[in-house]
C-alpha positions as CSV (number, residue, x, y, z in Angstrom):
1,X,51.3,-12.6,-21.5
2,X,53.1,-13.2,-18.3
3,X,51.7,-14.5,-15.0
4,X,52.1,-11.0,-13.6
5,X,50.1,-9.5,-16.5
6,X,47.3,-12.0,-16.0
7,X,47.0,-11.3,-12.3
8,X,46.0,-7.6,-12.8
9,X,42.6,-8.2,-14.4
10,X,41.8,-10.9,-11.8
11,X,42.7,-8.5,-8.9
12,X,40.6,-5.7,-10.5
13,X,37.6,-8.1,-10.8
14,X,37.9,-9.1,-7.2
15,X,38.2,-5.4,-6.1
16,X,35.0,-4.5,-8.1
17,X,33.2,-7.5,-6.6
18,X,34.2,-6.5,-3.1
19,X,33.1,-2.9,-3.7
20,X,29.8,-4.0,-5.0
21,X,29.2,-6.3,-1.9
22,X,30.1,-3.4,0.5
23,X,27.7,-1.0,-1.4
24,X,24.9,-3.6,-1.3
25,X,25.4,-4.2,2.5
26,X,25.4,-0.5,3.1
27,X,22.2,-0.1,1.2
28,X,20.5,-2.8,3.2
29,X,21.5,-1.2,6.5
30,X,18.9,0.7,8.5
31,X,20.4,4.1,7.6
32,X,20.8,3.2,3.9
33,X,23.5,4.4,1.6
34,X,24.0,8.2,1.7
35,X,23.6,9.4,-1.9
36,X,26.0,12.1,-2.9
37,X,25.3,14.1,-6.0
38,X,28.3,12.9,-7.8
39,X,28.0,9.2,-6.6
40,X,27.7,6.6,-9.3
41,X,25.7,4.3,-7.0
42,X,21.9,4.1,-7.0
43,X,20.2,5.2,-3.8
44,X,19.1,2.5,-1.4
45,X,15.4,1.8,-0.7
46,X,13.9,4.0,2.1
47,X,11.6,1.6,4.0
48,X,10.4,4.4,6.3
49,X,8.3,6.2,3.7
50,X,4.7,5.5,3.3
51,X,3.4,3.8,0.2
52,X,1.7,5.8,-2.5
53,X,-2.2,5.8,-2.3
54,X,-3.5,2.9,-4.4
55,X,-6.4,5.1,-5.8
56,X,-4.0,7.7,-7.1
57,X,-1.8,5.1,-8.7
58,X,-4.8,3.4,-10.2
59,X,-6.1,6.7,-11.7
60,X,-2.7,7.5,-13.2
61,X,-2.4,4.0,-14.7
62,X,-5.9,4.3,-16.2
63,X,-5.0,7.6,-17.8
64,X,-1.9,5.8,-19.2
65,X,-4.0,3.0,-20.6
66,X,-2.5,0.4,-18.3
67,X,-5.8,-1.2,-17.2
68,X,-4.4,-4.4,-15.8
69,X,-1.9,-2.6,-13.6
70,X,-4.7,-0.1,-12.6
71,X,-6.9,-3.0,-11.5
72,X,-4.1,-4.2,-9.3
73,X,-3.6,-0.8,-7.8
74,X,-7.4,-0.4,-7.1
75,X,-7.4,-3.9,-5.5
76,X,-4.5,-2.8,-3.2
77,X,-6.6,0.3,-2.4
78,X,-9.5,-2.0,-1.5
79,X,-7.3,-3.8,1.0
80,X,-6.3,-0.5,2.6
81,X,-9.6,1.4,2.5
82,X,-12.3,-1.2,2.0
83,X,-14.8,-1.4,-0.9
84,X,-15.7,2.2,-1.0
85,X,-17.7,3.7,-3.9
86,X,-14.5,5.2,-5.4
87,X,-12.6,1.9,-5.1
88,X,-15.5,0.0,-6.7
89,X,-15.8,2.6,-9.5
90,X,-12.1,2.4,-10.2
91,X,-12.1,-1.4,-10.3
92,X,-15.2,-1.4,-12.6
93,X,-13.6,1.2,-14.9
94,X,-10.4,-0.9,-15.1
95,X,-12.5,-4.0,-15.9
96,X,-14.2,-2.0,-18.7
97,X,-10.8,-1.1,-20.1
98,X,-9.9,-4.8,-20.1
99,X,-13.2,-5.5,-21.9
100,X,-14.6,-7.6,-19.0
101,X,-18.0,-6.1,-19.4
102,X,-20.0,-8.3,-17.1
103,X,-17.6,-7.8,-14.2
104,X,-17.4,-4.1,-14.9
105,X,-21.2,-3.8,-14.9
106,X,-21.5,-5.6,-11.6
107,X,-18.8,-3.5,-9.9
108,X,-20.1,-0.2,-11.2
109,X,-23.7,-1.1,-10.1
110,X,-22.2,-1.7,-6.6
111,X,-20.5,1.7,-6.8
112,X,-23.7,3.5,-7.8
113,X,-25.6,1.7,-4.9
114,X,-22.8,2.7,-2.5
115,X,-23.1,6.4,-3.5
116,X,-26.2,7.1,-5.6
117,X,-25.5,10.9,-5.6
118,X,-22.1,10.5,-7.3
119,X,-22.4,11.0,-11.1
120,X,-19.0,9.6,-12.2
121,X,-19.7,5.9,-11.5
122,X,-23.2,6.4,-12.9
123,X,-21.7,7.7,-16.2
124,X,-19.2,4.8,-16.3
125,X,-22.1,2.3,-15.7
126,X,-23.8,3.9,-18.7
127,X,-20.8,3.3,-20.8
128,X,-20.8,-0.4,-19.9
129,X,-24.5,-0.6,-20.7
130,X,-23.9,0.9,-24.1
131,X,-21.0,-1.5,-24.8
132,X,-23.3,-4.4,-23.8
133,X,-26.1,-3.2,-26.1
134,X,-28.5,-2.1,-23.3
135,X,-29.1,1.3,-24.9
136,X,-32.4,2.2,-23.3
137,X,-31.1,1.6,-19.8
138,X,-27.9,3.4,-20.6
139,X,-29.9,6.5,-21.7
140,X,-31.7,6.5,-18.3
141,X,-28.4,6.1,-16.4
142,X,-26.7,8.9,-18.4
143,X,-29.7,11.2,-17.8
144,X,-29.4,10.6,-14.1
145,X,-25.7,11.2,-14.1
146,X,-26.1,14.4,-16.2
147,X,-28.8,15.7,-13.8
148,X,-26.6,14.9,-10.7
149,X,-23.7,16.7,-12.4
150,X,-25.8,19.7,-13.2
151,X,-24.7,19.5,-16.8
152,X,-21.2,20.5,-16.0
153,X,-19.3,17.5,-17.4
154,X,-18.7,17.5,-21.1
155,X,-17.9,13.8,-21.1
156,X,-21.3,12.9,-19.5
157,X,-23.1,15.2,-22.0
158,X,-21.3,13.7,-25.0
159,X,-22.1,10.1,-23.8
160,X,-25.7,11.0,-23.3
161,X,-25.9,12.6,-26.8
162,X,-24.4,9.4,-28.3
163,X,-26.7,7.2,-26.4
164,X,-29.8,9.2,-27.4
165,X,-28.7,9.2,-31.1
166,X,-28.3,5.4,-30.9
167,X,-31.7,5.0,-29.2
168,X,-33.4,7.2,-31.9
169,X,-31.8,5.3,-34.7
170,X,-31.2,1.7,-33.6
171,X,-30.4,0.6,-37.2
172,X,-27.3,2.8,-37.0
173,X,-24.6,0.1,-36.9
174,X,-21.4,2.0,-36.0
175,X,-21.0,1.2,-32.3
176,X,-17.4,0.3,-32.9
177,X,-16.6,3.8,-34.1
178,X,-17.9,5.5,-31.0
179,X,-15.5,6.7,-28.3
180,X,-17.3,6.8,-24.9
181,X,-15.7,8.7,-22.1
182,X,-15.2,7.4,-18.6
183,X,-15.0,10.1,-15.9
184,X,-13.3,9.9,-12.6
185,X,-13.3,11.9,-9.4
186,X,-11.5,15.2,-9.8
187,X,-12.9,16.0,-13.2
188,X,-10.5,14.0,-15.4
189,X,-11.7,11.6,-18.0
190,X,-10.5,8.4,-19.7
191,X,-11.3,7.7,-23.3
192,X,-12.4,4.2,-23.9
193,X,-11.8,3.0,-27.5
194,X,-12.8,-0.3,-28.9
195,X,-10.0,-2.8,-29.3
196,X,-9.1,-3.6,-32.9
């Protein structure tokens, strides 16, 4: 290969590096890089938009089974909104998903204390109590949650039914096979399954 033949790839590499540097500089500029439909470049970050609500992100992550990331999102929401009943409930539910039962129980008790008329954290507290073997207290908590919810939530009803069955037959030794349902604001639910 001649010297002239070797120079072409070098020039092409320099041209690509220069084009990349220009695109990066344009993306960092206040106006950002204008994105055309046919452009091969990724759009720049728009720093003018507001961040997504941490509670909504946390609920989506919980539904996806990403409990650690959900806990981080709920913690960010606590920084923005304070330790509201919904934030405490979300954090407690994420801790339950991570199998940190003592911490989950404490956070969910705080959520119930912050809003005693809200059945969702009360149900989730009942799930923690069942997981910790406190069946009698869990039945009472599920009954209160079911009454507050006017019997409308299938998840709370199912959890109460499972807790009553376990209370009636304490020798029944299949707690690992039970799937308790956590509920969240807005009517959605998360299924908590035991880890293998």
